[in-house]
C-alpha positions in Angstrom: -9.4 4.8 -11.5 -8.8 8.3 -12.7 -5.4 9.3 -11.2 -4.0 12.7 -10.6 -0.7 13.0 -12.4 0.6 16.0 -10.4 4.3 16.6 -9.9 5.6 17.3 -6.5 5.6 21.1 -6.8 2.8 21.4 -9.4 1.3 24.9 -9.6 -2.1 23.3 -8.9 -0.8 22.3 -5.5 1.6 25.1 -4.7 -1.0 27.9 -4.6 -3.5 26.2 -2.3 -0.6 24.9 -0.1 0.8 28.4 0.4 -2.6 29.8 1.3 -3.2 26.8 3.7 0.3 27.5 5.3 -1.0 30.9 6.5 -4.4 29.5 7.5 -2.6 26.9 9.7 -1.1 29.7 11.8 -4.3 29.6 13.9 -3.3 28.7 17.5 -5.7 25.7 17.7 -4.0 24.3 14.6 -0.5 24.8 15.9 -1.3 23.2 19.2 -1.6 19.9 17.4 2.1 19.9 16.8 3.8 20.5 20.2 7.3 20.9 18.7 6.3 23.5 16.2 4.0 25.2 18.7 7.2 26.1 20.7 8.6 27.7 17.5 5.3 29.4 17.0 5.4 30.9 20.5 9.0 31.9 20.0 8.0 33.7 16.8 5.4 35.7 18.6 7.8 36.6 21.4 10.5 37.8 19.1 8.0 39.8 17.2 6.9 41.6 20.4 10.6 42.2 21.2 11.1 43.8 17.8 8.2 46.2 18.5 9.8 46.9 21.9 13.1 47.6 20.2 11.5 50.1 17.8 10.5 52.4 20.6 14.1 52.4 21.9 13.8 49.8 24.7 15.1 46.8 22.9 17.6 44.2 24.1 19.4 44.3 20.7 19.2 46.2 17.4 15.7 46.1 15.8 17.2 44.8 12.6 18.7 41.8 14.3 15.6 41.0 16.2 13.4 41.4 13.1 15.6 39.1 11.1 15.4 36.4 13.8 11.7 36.8 14.1 11.1 36.6 10.3 13.1 33.4 9.9 11.3 31.9 12.9 8.0 32.7 11.2 9.4 31.1 8.0 10.2 28.0 10.0 6.6 27.7 11.1 5.3 28.4 7.6 7.6 25.9 6.0 6.3 23.2 8.4 2.8 24.2 7.6 3.6 24.2 3.9 5.0 20.6 4.1 1.8 19.4 5.7 -0.4 21.4 3.4 1.4 20.1 0.3 1.0 16.5 1.4 -2.7 17.1 2.2 -3.1 18.9 -1.1 -2.0 15.8 -3.0 -4.4 13.6 -1.1 -7.2 16.1 -1.6 -6.5 16.2 -5.3 -6.9 12.4 -5.3 -10.2 12.8 -3.4 -11.4 15.3 -5.9 -10.6 12.9 -8.8 -12.7 10.3 -7.0 -15.5 12.7 -6.3 -15.6 13.4 -10.0 -16.5 9.7 -10.5 -19.7 10.1 -8.6 -22.7 10.5 -10.9 -26.3 11.3 -10.4 -27.9 8.4 -12.1 -31.4 7.1 -12.4 -32.1 3.6 -11.0 -34.6 1.0 -12.0 -36.1 0.0 -8.7 -38.0 -3.3 -8.7 -41.2 -3.5 -6.9 -40.4 -6.8 -5.2 -37.3 -8.0 -3.3 -36.6 -10.7 -6.0 -37.8 -11.3 -9.5 -38.1 -14.5 -11.4 -36.3 -14.6 -14.8 -38.3 -13.0 -17.6 -40.4 -10.9 -15.3 -38.3 -7.8 -14.8 -40.5 -5.2 -16.3 -42.2 -4.1 -13.1 -39.7 -1.3 -12.2 -40.0 2.4 -11.4 -37.4 5.0 -12.2 -35.9 6.7 -9.1 -32.7 8.6 -8.3 -29.8 6.6 -6.9 -29.8 8.9 -3.9 -33.2 7.6 -2.9 -32.1 4.0 -2.7 -31.7 2.4 0.7 -30.1 -0.7 1.9 -32.2 -3.7 0.9 -33.8 -2.2 -2.2 -33.6 -4.2 -5.4 -32.7 -2.7 -8.7 -32.5 -3.8 -12.3 -29.3 -2.9 -14.3 -29.3 -3.6 -18.0 -26.7 -3.3 -20.7 -25.5 0.3 -21.0 -26.8 1.2 -17.5 -24.5 2.6 -14.7 -24.8 0.6 -11.5 -26.4 3.2 -9.2 -24.9 2.1 -5.9 -23.0 -0.7 -4.2 -24.8 -4.0 -4.0 -24.8 -7.7 -4.4 -26.0 -9.5 -7.5 -28.9 -11.8 -6.6 -29.8 -12.8 -10.2 -28.3 -12.7 -13.6 -24.8 -12.6 -15.1 -23.2 -9.7 -17.0 -20.0 -8.2 -18.2 -19.2 -5.1 -16.2 -16.8 -2.2 -17.0 -15.0 -1.3 -13.8 -12.3 0.9 -15.4 -13.7 4.0 -13.7 -12.8 2.5 -10.3 -9.9 0.2 -11.0 -8.2 1.7 -14.1 -8.3 -1.7 -15.8 -9.8 -1.7 -19.3 -10.7 -5.4 -19.3 -14.4 -6.0 -18.3 -15.1 -8.4 -15.5 -18.0 -10.9 -15.1 -20.4 -10.4 -12.2 -22.9 -13.0 -11.3 -25.1 -14.1 -8.4 -23.7 -16.4 -5.8 -20.0 -17.1 -5.1 -17.2 -14.6 -4.7 -17.9 -12.4 -7.7 -21.3 -11.1 -6.8 -20.3 -7.7 -5.4 -20.8 -4.7 -7.7 -19.7 -1.1 -7.1 -21.7 2.1 -7.8 -20.4 4.0 -10.8 -19.4 1.0 -12.9 -21.2 0.2 -16.1 -22.9 -3.0 -17.3 -21.7 -3.8 -20.8 -23.9 -6.8 -21.7 -26.9 -8.8 -20.4 -28.6 -7.7 -17.1 -28.3 -8.0 -13.3 -30.7 -7.8 -10.5 -28.8 -6.1 -7.6 -29.7 -5.9 -3.9 -28.5 -2.6 -2.5 -26.1 -3.2 0.5 -25.4 0.3 1.7 -27.3 3.5 2.6 -26.6 6.9 1.1 -23.2 8.2 2.0 -21.9 4.7 2.8 -21.1 3.5 -0.7 -17.6 2.3 -1.5 -16.8 5.5 -3.5 -17.9 7.6 -0.5 -15.7 5.6 1.8 -12.8 6.0 -0.7 -13.2 9.8 -0.6 -13.3 10.0 3.1 -10.3 7.7 3.5 -8.0 9.9 1.4 -9.2 13.1 2.9 -6.1 13.7 5.0 -7.6 16.5 7.1 -9.1 14.0 9.5 -6.1 11.6 9.5 -5.6 10.1 12.9 -2.0 9.7 14.2 -0.7 6.2 14.2 0.7 4.5 17.4 4.2 4.8 16.0 3.7 8.4 15.2 2.3 9.1 18.6 5.3 7.4 20.3 7.7 9.5 18.2 5.7 12.6 19.0 6.0 11.9 22.7 9.8 11.5 22.3 10.0 14.8 20.4 8.0 16.5 23.1 10.3 15.1 25.8 13.4 16.4 24.0 11.7 19.8 23.5 10.9 20.0 27.3 14.5 19.1 28.2 15.9 21.8 25.8 13.3 24.3 27.0 14.4 23.8 30.7 18.1 24.0 29.7 17.5 27.2 27.7 15.5 28.8 30.5 18.3 28.2 33.0 20.8 29.8 30.8 19.4 33.3 31.4 20.1 33.4 35.2 23.4 31.6 34.6 24.4 34.3 32.1 23.4 37.1 34.4 25.3 35.6 37.3 28.4 35.0 35.0 28.4 38.6 33.9 28.0 39.9 37.4 30.8 37.6 38.7 33.2 38.4 35.9 32.3 42.1 35.7 32.6 41.9 32.0 30.6 40.9 28.9 27.0 41.2 28.2 24.2 38.9 29.4 22.5 36.7 26.8 19.3 38.2 25.3 15.9 36.6 25.1 16.1 36.8 21.3 19.2 34.7 21.3 17.8 32.2 23.8 14.7 31.8 21.6 17.0 31.2 18.6 19.0 28.7 20.5 15.9 26.9 21.7 14.4 26.6 18.2 17.7 25.4 16.8 18.2 22.7 19.5 14.7 21.2 19.6 14.0 18.6 16.8 12.2 21.1 14.5 13.2 19.3 11.3 11.3 16.0 12.1 8.7 17.9 14.0 7.9 20.0 10.9 7.8 17.0 8.6 6.3 14.3 10.7 2.7 14.9 9.7 3.6 15.2 6.1 5.3 11.9 6.1 2.2 10.2 7.4 -0.1 11.9 4.9 2.3 11.1 2.1 2.3 7.4 3.1 -1.4 7.1 2.6 -1.1 9.1 -0.6 1.5 6.7 -2.0 -0.8 3.8 -1.1 -3.6 5.5 -3.1 -1.3 5.9 -6.0 -0.8 2.1 -5.9 -4.6 1.9 -6.3 -5.0 0.7 -2.7 -7.5 2.3 -0.3 -6.3 2.2 3.3 -8.9 2.7 5.9 -6.4 4.5 8.1 -2.8 5.5 8.6 -2.7 2.8 11.2 -3.1 0.2 8.5 -0.3 1.7 6.4 2.0 1.7 9.3 1.1 -1.8 10.3 2.0 -2.9 6.8 5.5 -1.6 7.4 5.8 -3.6 10.6 4.5 -6.9 9.1 6.7 -9.9 9.6 4.5 -12.7 8.3 2.8 -12.7 4.9 0.0 -15.2 4.2 -0.3 -15.6 0.4 -2.8 -17.5 -1.6 -1.2 -19.9 -4.1 -3.5 -19.4 -7.0 -3.1 -16.1 -8.7 -0.5 -14.9 -6.2 2.3 -17.4 -6.4 1.2 -19.2 -9.5 -0.4 -17.8 -12.6 -3.8 -19.1 -11.5 -4.5 -21.4 -14.4 -2.9 -24.8 -14.7 -1.1 -25.4 -17.9 -0.4 -28.6 -19.8 3.4 -29.2 -19.5 4.0 -32.9 -20.5 2.4 -36.0 -22.1 3.2 -39.2 -20.3 2.0 -42.1 -22.5 0.9 -45.5 -21.3 3.0 -48.6 -22.3 2.6 -49.3 -26.0 1.4 -45.8 -26.8 3.5 -43.1 -28.3 3.7 -39.6 -26.9 2.3 -38.3 -30.2 -0.7 -40.6 -30.1 -1.5 -39.4 -26.6 -1.1 -35.8 -27.7 -3.4 -36.4 -30.7 -6.2 -37.9 -28.6 -5.8 -35.4 -25.8 -6.2 -32.5 -28.3 -9.3 -34.1 -29.7 -10.8 -34.3 -26.2 -10.0 -30.7 -25.6 -11.0 -29.0 -28.9 -14.3 -27.7 -27.5 -12.9 -27.3 -23.9 -12.7 -23.5 -23.4 -11.1 -23.8 -19.9 -7.5 -22.6 -19.7 -6.4 -26.2 -19.0 -8.2 -27.4 -22.1 -6.8 -24.7 -24.3 -3.3 -25.4 -23.0 -3.5 -29.1 -24.0 -4.4 -28.0 -27.6 -1.5 -25.6 -27.7 1.0 -28.1 -26.2 0.0 -30.8 -28.8 0.5 -28.2 -31.6 3.9 -27.1 -30.2 5.3 -30.6 -29.6 4.0 -32.4 -32.7 2.6 -29.7 -35.0 -0.9 -31.2 -34.5 -3.2 -28.5 -35.9 -6.6 -27.9 -34.4 -9.4 -29.8 -36.1 -12.9 -28.3 -36.7 -15.5 -30.1 -34.6 -18.1 -29.6 -37.3 -16.0 -31.4 -39.9 -15.4 -34.3 -37.6 -19.2 -34.5 -36.8 -18.1 -34.6 -33.2 -20.3 -34.2 -30.1 -18.7 -32.4 -27.2 -19.2 -34.0 -23.8 -19.0 -31.2 -21.1 -17.5 -31.6 -17.7 -20.0 -32.3 -14.9 -19.7 -32.6 -11.2 -21.1 -36.1 -11.3 -18.8 -37.6 -14.0 -15.8 -35.3 -13.3 -14.8 -36.0 -16.9 -15.2 -34.2 -20.3 -14.4 -35.3 -23.8 -15.8 -35.9 -27.2 -17.8 -38.5 -29.1 -16.9 -39.0 -32.8 -19.4 -41.4 -34.1 -19.1 -44.5 -31.9 -15.7 -43.4 -30.7 -15.7 -42.1 -27.1 -12.7 -40.1 -25.9 -12.6 -38.9 -22.3 -10.3 -37.1 -20.1 -10.5 -36.5 -16.3 -9.0 -37.2 -12.9 -7.5 -40.6 -12.3 -10.3 -41.5 -9.9 -12.9 -40.5 -12.4 -11.3 -42.5 -15.2 -10.8 -45.5 -12.9 -14.6 -45.5 -12.3 -15.3 -45.1 -16.0 -13.1 -48.1 -16.8 -14.8 -50.2 -14.1 -18.2 -49.4 -15.7 -16.8 -50.6 -19.0 -15.4 -53.7 -17.3 -11.9 -52.9 -18.3 -8.7 -52.7 -16.1 -6.8 -49.5 -15.3 -3.1 -50.1 -16.1 -0.8 -50.2 -13.1 1.9 -48.4 -15.1 -0.5 -45.5 -15.6 -1.4 -45.5 -11.9 2.4 -45.2 -11.2 2.7 -42.3 -13.6 -0.2 -40.6 -11.9 1.6 -40.8 -8.5 4.8 -39.5 -10.0 3.0 -36.5 -11.5 1.3 -35.7 -8.2 4.6 -36.0 -6.3 6.0 -33.3 -8.6 3.3 -31.0 -7.5 1.3 -31.2 -10.7 -2.2 -32.4 -11.5 -2.5 -35.6 -13.5 -5.2 -35.8 -16.1 -5.9 -39.3 -17.6 -7.0 -39.7 -21.2 -8.9 -42.8 -22.5 -9.8 -43.6 -26.1 -12.4 -46.3 -26.8 -11.7 -48.0 -23.6 -7.9 -47.8 -24.0 -6.1 -45.7 -21.4 -3.7 -43.6 -23.5 -1.7 -42.0 -20.7 -1.4 -39.0 -18.5 -1.4 -35.2 -19.3 0.6 -33.3 -16.7 -1.1 -30.0 -15.7 1.3 -27.8 -13.9 0.7 -24.7 -11.7 3.1 -22.3 -13.3 5.0 -20.3 -10.7 5.2 -16.6 -11.6 8.4 -15.4 -13.0 10.5 -13.4 -10.5 8.3 -14.4 -7.5 11.1 -16.5 -5.9 13.5 -13.5 -6.0 10.8 -11.3 -4.3 10.4 -13.9 -1.6 14.2 -13.9 -1.1 14.1 -10.1 -0.7 11.3 -10.4 1.9 13.4 -13.1 3.7 16.3 -10.7 3.9 14.0 -8.1 5.5 13.0 -10.7 8.1 9.5 -11.4 6.7 8.3 -14.9 6.7 6.1 -16.0 3.7 3.5 -18.7 4.1 1.6 -20.1 1.1 -2.1 -21.0 1.6 -3.6 -23.5 -0.7 -6.4 -26.0 -0.9 -4.1 -28.5 -2.6 -3.0 -31.7 -1.0 0.2 -31.6 1.1 2.3 -33.3 -1.6 1.4 -30.8 -4.3 1.6 -27.9 -1.9 5.1 -28.9 -0.8 6.4 -29.1 -4.4 5.0 -25.7 -5.3 6.3 -24.1 -2.1 9.8 -25.4 -2.8 9.7 -24.1 -6.4 8.4 -20.7 -5.3 10.8 -20.4 -2.4 8.2 -19.7 0.3 9.2 -20.3 3.9 6.2 -22.4 4.9 2.8 -23.6 3.6 -0.6 -24.5 4.7 -2.2 -27.3 2.6 -5.9 -28.3 2.3 -6.6 -25.0 4.1 -10.1 -24.2 5.4 -11.3 -20.9 6.8 -10.9 -22.3 10.3 -7.3 -23.3 9.5 -6.4 -19.8 8.2 -7.9 -18.2 11.3 -6.0 -20.6 13.6 -2.7 -20.0 11.8 -3.1 -16.2 12.1 -3.8 -16.4 15.8 -0.9 -18.7 16.3 1.5 -16.2 14.8 -0.1 -13.3 16.6 0.3 -15.1 19.9 4.1 -15.1 19.2 3.9 -11.3 19.0 4.1 -11.2 15.2 2.2 -9.0 12.8 0.3 -10.9 10.0 -0.8 -9.7 6.6 -3.0 -11.6 4.2 -5.2 -11.1 1.2 -8.7 -12.5 0.4 -11.7 -12.0 -1.8 -14.4 -14.5 -0.6 -16.9 -14.5 2.2 -15.0 -17.5 3.6 -11.9 -15.2 3.9 -13.7 -12.7 6.0 -13.0 -14.2 9.5 -9.2 -14.4 8.7 -9.2 -10.9 7.2 -10.8 -9.5 10.3 -8.2 -11.2 12.5 -5.1 -10.2 10.4 -3.2 -7.1 11.3 -3.1 -6.0 7.6 -6.0 -7.4 5.6 -6.2 -6.6 1.9 -9.5 -7.3 0.4 -9.9 -7.6 -3.4 -12.3 -5.1 -5.0 -13.6 -7.9 -7.1 -14.5 -9.9 -4.0 -17.5 -10.0 -1.8 -18.9 -7.2 0.3 -18.1 -9.3 3.4 -14.4 -9.5 2.5 -14.2 -5.7 1.8 -15.8 -4.9 5.1 -13.5 -7.3 7.0 -10.3 -5.9 5.5 -8.6 -2.6 6.4 -7.4 -2.1 2.9 -9.1 -2.6 -0.5 -7.0 -3.3 -3.6 -8.9 -1.7 -6.5 -6.9 -3.7 -9.0 -7.8 -7.0 -7.3 -4.2 -8.2 -7.8 -3.2 -10.7 -5.0 0.5 -9.9 -5.5 -0.2 -6.3 -4.5 0.3 -7.4 -0.9 4.0 -7.4 -1.5 3.9 -3.8 -2.8 1.7 -2.7 0.2 4.3 -4.0 2.6 7.1 -2.1 0.7 5.1 1.1 0.9 4.5 0.6 4.6 8.1 -0.1 5.2 9.1 2.9 3.1 7.0 5.2 5.3 8.7 3.9 8.5 12.1 4.1 6.9 11.4 7.7 5.9 10.3 8.6 9.4 13.3 6.9 10.9 15.8 8.5 8.5 14.5 12.0 9.0 14.3 11.6 12.7 18.0 10.5 12.7 18.9 13.5 10.5 16.9 15.9 12.7 18.7 14.9 15.9 22.1 14.7 14.2 22.0 18.2 12.6 21.7 19.9 16.1 25.4 19.3 16.7 26.6 22.0 14.2 24.1 24.4 15.7 25.8 24.0 19.1 29.1 25.0 17.6 27.4 28.0 16.0 25.1 29.5 18.6 26.7 28.6 22.0 30.1 30.3 21.4 28.3 33.3 19.8 25.9 33.7 22.8 28.5 33.5 25.6 31.8 34.7 23.9 31.6 38.2 25.4 31.6 36.6 28.9 33.8 33.7 28.2 36.3 34.5 25.4 37.7 31.0 25.7 34.6 29.7 23.9 36.1 31.1 20.7 37.8 27.8 20.3 34.5 26.2 19.6 34.0 28.4 16.6 35.3 25.7 14.4 33.4 27.1 11.4 35.1 30.5 11.8 31.9 32.3 11.5 32.2 36.0 10.9 30.5 37.4 14.0 28.2 36.3 16.9 25.2 37.9 15.1 26.1 36.2 11.8 26.5 32.8 13.6 23.1 33.0 15.3 21.4 34.2 12.1 23.1 31.5 10.0 22.0 28.8 12.3 18.4 30.0 12.4 18.2 30.4 8.6 19.7 26.9 8.0 17.2 25.5 10.5 14.3 26.9 8.4 15.7 26.2 5.0 16.5 22.5 5.7 12.8 21.9 6.2 12.1 23.0 2.6 15.1 21.0 1.3 13.7 17.8 2.9 10.0 18.2 1.8 10.6 16.2 -1.4 12.1 13.4 0.6 9.3 13.4 3.1 6.6 13.2 0.4 8.3 10.8 -1.9 9.9 8.7 0.8 13.4 7.4 1.1 14.4 4.8 -1.5 13.1 1.4 -0.6 15.7 -1.3 -0.2 15.0 -4.9 0.7 17.5 -5.3 3.5 17.4 -6.5 7.1 16.8 -4.2 10.1 20.5 -4.2 11.2 21.7 -3.3 7.7 19.0 -0.7 7.4 20.0 0.9 10.7 23.7 1.0 9.7 22.8 2.6 6.4 20.6 5.2 8.0 23.2 6.1 10.5 25.8 6.5 7.8 23.7 8.5 5.4 21.3 10.4 7.6 23.3 10.3 10.9 26.7 11.3 9.5 25.1 13.4 6.8 23.0 15.1 9.5 26.2 16.0 11.3 28.3 17.2 8.2 25.7 19.0 6.1 24.8 21.7 8.7 28.4 22.6 9.1 28.7 23.2 5.4 25.2 24.9 5.2 25.7 27.2 8.1 29.2 28.3 6.9 27.8 29.0 3.4 25.0 31.1 4.8 27.4 33.0 7.0 29.6 33.8 4.0 26.6 35.1 2.1 25.5 37.3 5.0 29.0 38.7 5.4 29.5 39.4 1.7 26.1 41.1 1.5 26.7 43.0 4.8 23.4 41.8 6.2 24.7 41.4 9.8 
């Protein structure tokens, strides 16, 4: 897929974000964020107080009120800017996707299906005129006009415009590789495609709407945090309101000092409420979806991204996720009286014309072990015997010499038909190979059982370490496989997964997911076939492969454009990073209020209670400078934290307890210490420049 390589503060984003910051000053927009709406109202109130001061009836000097008002407006604008910048990145991604949409001509067939060789009866039409159920012909060089399902033909398709992968893929009727996406191009042969969507419902259209952050719905976690922030804001609002009559009473009782002004009360309120996280909360959510998009994963909602961060059970397919996906020959186990080299020689002969990954690996292993070079089939006058579902064997005939390889059961049946025995030693070797989690392939040459070729599912490098990281995070990994229990147990042990489900059926997967969910756990899984659709629909985080069927993509709440089963691990990391970022900045926001207490409260009441000077631990120059410094810091810290909100805190594979301790140390303690330093520095600058 065409990605937007924009830096965090790219000029292409900055200009529109600044403009959007002012547009978001509309009251109906500000109401969506209750915390910042309080700052917004405070900004309006202090602005009115400034105009009152200009006509000589102000509660303080016009310059002081104006300065407070300006920085309150900056606080609102900085919050708007953070959200607009996050939205701008998502909109840039949406524009890059929109550029992929093409107005193409489609070859609409006159009937719902066409027999082979009779595909000339088509009429040219625009792709926008196609409706669900229409059938189109797509030939080599044509762009697939709209999403659909292959009902006839097989062809090589270039999906790089969608997935970013240059290697073409094969699409064919039936099975799990029949879905095609509009905007991709057929490279060879032809396909008959039945349209599966109506205009505006295509995958590319859904992708665009998914990344348009303007309509992003708040997630449950975000809603809960917003409620907490609103509650804190209401508490501080009530406290601040009561301070005015308290100040008036104190001045009257002491017959000294000056009552607190409304401007100072507004400044105090804005500094005490959790403005930092309130300003950045929306940006964090938008950025989480944007990071998912950068990983080439389309999430249907922020809820799906957030759920990925809360997942504690991962269901992973064995093939292609935990293992490389293709069994590889790893050993030759000869029968009694047969040397390993003899077995390798015969096995290679049987595999010379076998283009399967298993067949090629046998040829390579024989070459590596014994330097047995490939022989040309034509020079041997050999006849290749292909694998069939009936015989479950393949091999080669060289004159009257018949060489076969296949499963132990298939070779046993073959030997019985020849009236020859199957050696007990070979049967024992077959069992040993199976117990190791490998697949035994028996080779026979002219009625003589030569031995066993061990085909092994190769566990991906580094996968065991990744599972160990997930375990430290409290996430349980479960391997799903159609293999027998013996083979599954061996691979599960080698890969380091916590559990496995062998001989899995769609019903088994669904039952397993429901079992975990009944325990209150969140489950994530990947799938690409129609048979995965029920389990994907049930899972909390369901990642469908883009190469899979339409049913799988509709059942999932995420689509992996790269069709990489291991992407599930990255998705969980992105989800957790979003939650970690939200938690870290919430901790910082609440912690940094402490320094503001020591700045504003002594400044506000020192004329009435001189004893409060003891709380001026930062030795701020004057009450006006103290209040101004706190307000300026409160605004500037939002800008400082925008990169962290958009990029996310650094992901670490640690448990919840360790993560909590780390956040408290860095963002809790840091949130306490940094404002003391920041407010003091601002105070010194204001004093040196004689601005207060």
